[in-house]
C-alpha positions as CSV (number, residue, x, y, z in Angstrom):
1,K,76.1,112.4,76.3
2,A,79.0,112.0,78.8
3,Y,77.2,112.1,81.8
4,P,75.0,109.2,81.3
5,K,78.1,106.8,80.1
6,M,79.8,108.3,83.2
7,I,77.5,107.1,85.8
8,G,75.2,104.7,84.2
9,Y,78.2,101.8,83.6
10,K,77.8,98.3,85.0
11,Q,80.4,97.2,87.3
12,Q,81.2,93.5,86.0
13,K,82.7,92.2,89.5
14,N,79.5,92.4,91.5
15,K,76.7,92.9,88.6
16,R,75.4,96.3,90.2
17,E,74.9,99.6,88.7
18,C,77.7,102.2,90.0
19,R,77.4,105.8,90.5
20,Y,80.3,108.1,90.8
21,S,80.2,110.9,93.9
22,E,79.2,114.5,93.7
23,G,82.5,115.7,93.6
24,T,83.7,113.6,91.0
25,I,81.0,114.7,88.8
26,K,81.7,118.3,89.9
27,I,85.4,118.0,88.9
28,F,84.5,116.2,85.7
29,R,82.2,118.8,84.5
30,S,84.7,121.6,85.4
31,N,87.5,119.8,83.4
32,L,85.1,119.4,80.4
33,N,83.9,123.0,80.5
34,S,87.4,124.0,80.3
35,M,88.2,122.1,77.5
36,L,85.1,123.0,75.5
37,E,85.5,126.7,76.1
38,W,89.0,126.3,74.7
39,A,87.2,124.7,71.5
40,V,85.1,127.7,71.1
41,D,88.0,130.2,71.8
42,E,89.8,128.5,69.2
43,G,86.9,128.4,66.8
44,Y,86.4,124.7,66.6
45,L,82.9,125.0,68.2
46,N,80.2,128.0,67.8
47,R,79.2,127.4,71.7
48,N,79.8,125.4,74.5
49,P,77.2,122.8,74.6
50,N,77.7,121.9,78.3
51,R,77.2,125.4,79.7
52,N,73.7,125.2,80.5
53,I,73.3,121.6,81.1
54,I,72.6,120.6,84.6
55,P,74.6,117.3,85.8
56,P,73.3,114.5,87.3
57,K,73.0,114.1,91.0
58,G,75.6,111.9,92.1
59,E,75.9,109.7,95.2
60,R,77.1,111.4,98.5
61,S,80.9,110.7,99.3
62,K,81.4,108.0,101.9
63,V,81.3,109.1,105.3
64,V,84.6,108.3,107.2
65,H,84.1,108.5,111.0
66,A,86.6,110.0,113.4
67,Y,88.2,107.9,116.2
68,T,86.7,108.5,119.6
69,K,88.7,110.3,122.3
70,E,89.4,107.0,124.3
71,E,90.8,105.3,120.7
72,Q,92.6,108.6,120.1
73,Q,94.4,108.3,123.5
74,K,95.4,104.5,122.6
75,I,96.8,105.9,119.2
76,V,98.8,108.8,121.3
77,E,100.2,106.1,123.4
78,Y,100.7,103.1,121.0
79,T,102.8,105.6,118.7
80,N,104.7,107.2,121.7
81,D,107.9,104.5,120.7
82,D,108.5,106.3,117.6
83,K,108.9,102.8,115.9
84,G,108.5,102.5,112.1
85,A,105.4,104.0,110.8
86,N,104.3,105.0,114.1
87,K,105.8,108.7,113.7
88,I,103.8,109.2,110.7
89,F,100.3,108.0,112.2
90,Y,100.9,110.2,115.4
91,F,101.9,113.4,113.0
92,L,98.5,112.7,111.0
93,L,96.5,112.8,114.1
94,A,98.1,115.9,115.6
95,S,98.3,118.1,112.4
96,G,95.5,117.2,110.2
97,L,97.5,116.8,107.2
98,R,96.7,114.5,104.5
99,V,98.6,111.3,103.7
100,G,100.3,112.4,100.8
101,E,101.2,115.8,102.3
102,A,102.9,113.9,105.3
103,I,104.9,111.6,103.1
104,A,106.3,114.4,101.2
105,L,107.4,116.6,104.1
106,T,111.1,117.3,103.9
107,L,113.4,118.7,106.8
108,D,113.5,122.0,105.2
109,D,109.4,122.2,105.7
110,I,109.9,122.1,109.5
111,N,110.5,125.0,111.7
112,I,110.9,123.7,115.4
113,E,111.4,127.0,116.9
114,E,108.2,128.8,115.6
115,G,106.5,125.2,115.8
116,Y,104.9,124.8,112.4
117,V,105.1,122.8,109.2
118,V,104.9,124.2,105.7
119,V,102.7,122.2,103.2
120,N,103.5,123.0,99.7
121,K,103.6,119.7,98.2
122,T,102.5,116.0,98.1
123,A,103.3,112.7,97.3
124,V,101.0,110.4,94.9
125,N,100.9,107.0,93.5
126,Y,102.0,106.9,90.1
127,R,101.6,103.6,88.6
128,G,102.6,101.9,91.7
129,T,105.7,104.0,92.5
130,M,105.5,107.2,94.9
131,I,106.4,110.7,93.3
132,V,106.3,114.2,94.5
133,Q,104.1,116.7,92.9
134,D,105.4,120.4,93.6
135,H,101.7,121.4,94.2
136,P,99.1,119.7,96.7
137,K,95.5,118.8,96.2
138,T,94.2,122.6,95.9
139,E,95.7,126.0,96.0
140,Q,94.1,126.2,99.8
141,S,96.2,123.2,100.5
142,I,99.5,125.6,100.2
143,R,99.5,126.5,103.8
144,T,101.2,126.8,107.2
145,V,100.2,124.5,110.1
146,Y,101.1,125.2,113.6
147,L,101.3,122.3,116.0
148,S,100.6,121.6,119.7
149,A,103.5,121.9,122.3
150,N,103.1,118.0,122.3
151,C,103.5,117.4,118.7
152,I,106.6,119.7,118.5
153,E,108.4,117.7,121.5
154,R,107.8,114.4,119.4
155,L,109.0,116.3,116.1
156,K,112.1,116.9,117.7
157,R,112.8,113.5,118.0
158,Y,111.8,112.8,114.6
159,V,114.0,115.6,113.2
160,E,116.8,114.1,115.1
161,F,116.2,110.3,113.8
162,A,115.9,111.9,110.1
163,V,119.0,114.1,110.1
164,N,121.3,111.2,108.8
165,S,123.5,110.9,106.0
166,Q,121.5,108.0,104.6
167,N,118.5,110.0,104.1
168,N,119.6,111.8,100.7
169,K,115.8,113.1,100.1
170,R,116.1,114.7,103.7
171,L,112.7,113.1,104.2
172,L,111.0,113.7,107.6
173,F,109.3,110.6,107.5
174,P,111.8,108.0,105.8
175,N,111.0,104.3,105.7
176,D,113.4,101.6,106.8
177,N,115.2,102.0,103.7
178,W,115.4,105.8,103.8
179,N,112.9,105.9,100.9
180,M,109.4,107.5,100.7
181,Y,106.8,105.5,102.3
182,H,104.1,103.9,99.9
183,T,100.5,104.5,100.8
184,S,99.8,100.9,100.5
185,A,102.4,99.9,102.8
186,L,101.2,102.4,105.2
187,R,97.7,101.0,105.1
188,S,98.9,97.7,105.8
189,R,100.9,98.7,108.8
190,W,97.9,100.7,110.3
191,I,95.5,97.8,109.8
192,K,98.0,95.8,111.8
193,S,98.5,98.6,114.5
194,C,94.6,98.9,114.9
195,A,94.6,95.5,115.6
196,D,97.3,95.5,118.2
197,M,95.4,98.4,119.9
198,G,92.0,96.8,119.7
199,I,90.3,99.3,118.1
200,A,88.5,99.5,114.8
201,Y,90.3,100.2,111.5
202,R,88.5,103.1,110.0
203,G,91.4,103.7,107.4
204,I,94.2,106.2,107.5
205,H,92.2,109.3,106.5
206,A,90.2,109.0,109.8
207,L,93.3,110.4,111.5
208,R,92.8,113.7,109.7
209,H,88.9,113.6,110.6
210,S,89.8,113.0,114.2
211,Y,92.2,115.8,114.1
212,A,89.1,118.4,112.7
213,T,86.4,116.7,114.8
214,R,88.6,117.4,118.3
215,A,89.1,121.1,116.8
216,L,85.6,121.7,115.9
217,E,84.3,120.0,119.6
218,K,86.7,122.4,121.4
219,G,84.8,125.2,119.4
220,I,87.5,126.7,117.2
221,D,85.9,128.5,114.3
222,V,85.1,126.6,111.2
223,K,86.9,129.1,108.9
224,I,90.2,128.6,110.9
225,V,89.7,124.7,110.7
226,S,89.1,124.8,107.1
227,T,92.2,126.7,106.5
228,M,94.3,124.3,108.9
229,L,92.9,121.4,106.7
230,G,93.7,123.1,103.3
231,H,90.1,122.7,102.2
232,S,89.2,124.7,99.0
233,T,86.1,126.1,100.8
234,V,84.4,126.5,104.2
235,A,81.2,124.6,102.7
236,T,83.3,121.6,102.2
237,T,84.6,121.8,105.8
238,M,81.1,122.3,107.1
239,N,79.4,119.4,104.7
240,I,82.0,116.8,105.8
241,Y,81.5,117.5,109.5
242,Q,78.2,118.6,109.6
243,D,77.4,116.0,112.4
244,V,79.9,117.8,114.5
245,H,77.9,120.9,114.2
246,S,74.5,119.4,114.9
247,E,76.2,118.7,118.4
248,Q,77.5,122.5,118.6
249,K,74.1,123.7,117.6
250,K,72.7,121.9,120.4
251,L,75.1,123.2,123.0
252,A,74.6,126.6,121.8
């Protein structure tokens, strides 16, 4: 009975029925199963009533479009001044990290000589305050991401700036007060930045999508791209970037 309540409620603001995405329903079902299986093991239930139930099909997740190559070049040039949040915007484009993963990076996660960063945590918004979780989104999100030569050159400047006695948390991308960036503040700055560059605002996550799209367009194996992005499965990558795969099929 949980599923109909979950996807059939009415949103009062616009009086239209809302549905959860397939991913959300999948996570909900997994958590529900875990609780019910525990109840069976502890003797509270004779069987798991959710074991053989097929959940309803949810809506497809919102598609986030990547920036074009021309827009990407504008972003690269615009962020070259290392001003304010421009450092983190460029790094998201050049590394494919999630916003929370980049916010949580410290100087200890960087290896300039070898040219990579280690992702092993993420920053999340908890009741209006950014906190660091010692685990990223999925187990596969714990990864080593190698960077391009151009990105490493900029990273040297970022590290030089971050090595400061006021940077007590040793953040790679501290804000103006040497604290962690808030996602809402980054969103506001990115909206303004897009207006300054004269490009469409597609959300900060589109920077990550641009990284993945360019990699797939270059013919990099989807398994490697999936690993670089920290996706839980290759199927996730193929589902999100199916349009890119269609173009690759035509070329093949």
